C-alpha positions in Angstrom: 17.5 -5.5 -6.3 14.8 -7.2 -8.5 11.2 -5.6 -8.6 9.6 -8.5 -7.4 7.2 -8.0 -4.7 3.5 -5.7 -4.5 2.8 -3.5 -1.4 -0.5 -3.3 0.1 -1.9 0.3 0.9 -4.2 0.2 4.0 -7.3 -0.1 2.4 -6.2 -3.3 0.8 -4.7 -4.8 3.8 -8.1 -3.7 6.3 -10.0 -5.8 3.2 -7.9 -8.5 3.3 -7.8 -8.7 6.7 -12.0 -7.6 7.5 -12.6 -11.0 5.5 -10.7 -13.4 8.0 -11.8 -10.9 11.1 -15.8 -10.3 11.3 -14.9 -6.7 14.2 -13.0 -5.1 11.5 -15.9 -6.1 8.7 -18.4 -4.9 10.9 -16.5 -1.5 11.8 -15.7 -0.3 8.3 -17.5 0.3 4.9 -15.0 -1.9 2.6 -18.1 -4.9 1.6 -16.8 -4.1 -1.8 -13.9 -4.5 -1.8 -13.9 -8.2 0.5 -13.2 -10.6 -2.2 -11.1 -8.7 -4.3 -8.6 -7.7 -2.0 -8.3 -11.4 -0.7 -8.6 -13.0 -5.1 -5.9 -10.4 -5.8 -3.3 -11.7 -2.5 -4.4 -15.9 -3.4 -3.4 -15.1 -6.8 -0.6 -13.8 -6.3 1.2 -15.3 -3.2 1.1 -13.7 0.4 5.7 -14.7 -0.3 5.4 -11.8 -3.3 3.3 -9.4 -0.8 4.9 -7.3 1.6 3.2 -4.4 3.7 4.9 -1.0 4.2 6.1 0.3 7.7 3.5 3.6 7.2 1.1 0.7 6.6 1.4 -0.8 9.4 1.3 2.7 11.3 -2.0 3.8 9.3 -3.8 0.6 10.1 -3.1 0.7 13.4 -4.5 4.2 13.7 -7.9 3.5 11.9 -8.3 0.3 14.1 -7.7 2.8 16.9 -10.3 4.9 15.9 -13.3 1.9 15.4 -11.9 1.0 19.1 -11.3 -2.3 17.1 -8.5 -4.8 19.0 -7.2 -7.2 16.8 -3.9 -8.2 18.5 -0.3 -7.9 17.0 -0.4 -10.9 15.4 -3.0 -10.3 13.2 -2.3 -7.2 12.4 0.7 -7.6 9.2 -1.4 -10.9 8.4 0.6 -13.5 6.4 3.3 -10.8 5.1 6.9 -9.4 6.0 6.9 -5.2 6.8 9.0 -3.8 4.1 11.8 -1.4 4.4 13.6 1.0 3.2 17.4 1.0 2.6 19.3 3.3 3.5 20.6 4.0 0.2 17.2 4.7 -1.2 15.8 7.4 1.8 17.2 10.1 -0.9 14.8 8.7 -3.4 12.2 8.5 -0.7 12.8 12.1 0.5 12.4 13.5 -3.2 9.2 11.5 -3.8 7.8 12.4 -0.7 8.9 16.4 -1.5 7.0 15.9 -5.4 3.9 14.6 -3.7 2.8 16.7 -0.7 2.7 19.8 -2.8 -0.3 17.9 -4.5 -3.1 19.1 -2.6 -5.5 16.3 -3.2 -3.3 13.8 -1.6 -3.8 13.5 1.5 -0.4 13.3 3.4 -0.3 9.2 4.5 -1.2 8.4 1.2 1.9 10.8 0.2 3.9 9.0 2.3 3.0 5.4 1.5 3.6 6.0 -2.2 6.4 7.4 -1.6 7.9 4.8 0.4 6.6 2.3 -2.8 8.4 4.5 -5.7 11.7 4.4 -3.7 11.8 0.7 -3.2 14.0 -1.1 -5.2 12.3 -4.2 -4.8 8.9 -2.7 -4.9 6.9 -4.1 -8.3 3.4 -1.9 -7.7 0.9 -0.7 -4.9 -2.4 -2.4 -4.5 -5.3 -0.1 -3.6 -8.3 0.6 -4.1 -8.0 4.7 -4.1 -8.8 5.7 -7.0 -7.6 9.1 -6.8 -3.7 7.0 -6.0 -4.7 4.7 -9.2 -5.5 7.8 -11.6 -3.2 10.9 -10.1 -0.8 12.5 -12.6 1.2 13.5 -10.1 2.3 10.2 -8.6 3.1 8.9 -11.9 5.5 12.1 -12.8 7.1 11.3 -9.5 7.6 7.6 -9.9 8.8 8.3 -13.8 11.1 11.2 -12.0 12.7 8.8 -9.2 12.7 5.1 -11.7 12.5 6.1 -15.4 10.5 3.6 -17.4 11.6 0.9 -14.2 8.5 2.7 -12.3 5.8 0.8 -10.3 2.1 0.2 -10.9 -0.6 1.1 -8.8 -3.6 -0.7 -9.1 -6.6 -2.6 -7.9 -5.7 -6.0 -9.6 -2.7 -6.4 -11.5 -4.7 -9.2 -13.3 -6.1 -6.3 -15.5 -3.0 -5.4 -16.7 
């Protein structure tokens, strides 16, 4: 399988949805991320972007904490849900075990990144989290799992 999809991190999906939904934009401090997220997603084409299942789970938790109810149809935007294939689970577990050893990474971030690293269809993870973008641990784990055919973690793939 070719690496052809970008996966969205929760902060990216939230910024994209907030652009279209006032309840979200009023409840979260993401004003600076609204335009960049929508610009990148529009440029890439929604058919080349997926939402990992752990991102959907984290989004539901964050919306519930803020008491924002947007309905299930809005949750994923215009994107398919990314699921791992059976043959990718071993790499997911290997990546997750390595990532959770780094105390600077939150557990949910480790799950989302491990999902992206272990997916054979994922080209990159779009995030505004500089900690993920700059993490040496993530780069090392990606190299260990994928070799030179790893993923990119960026806020804007057009900058590359």
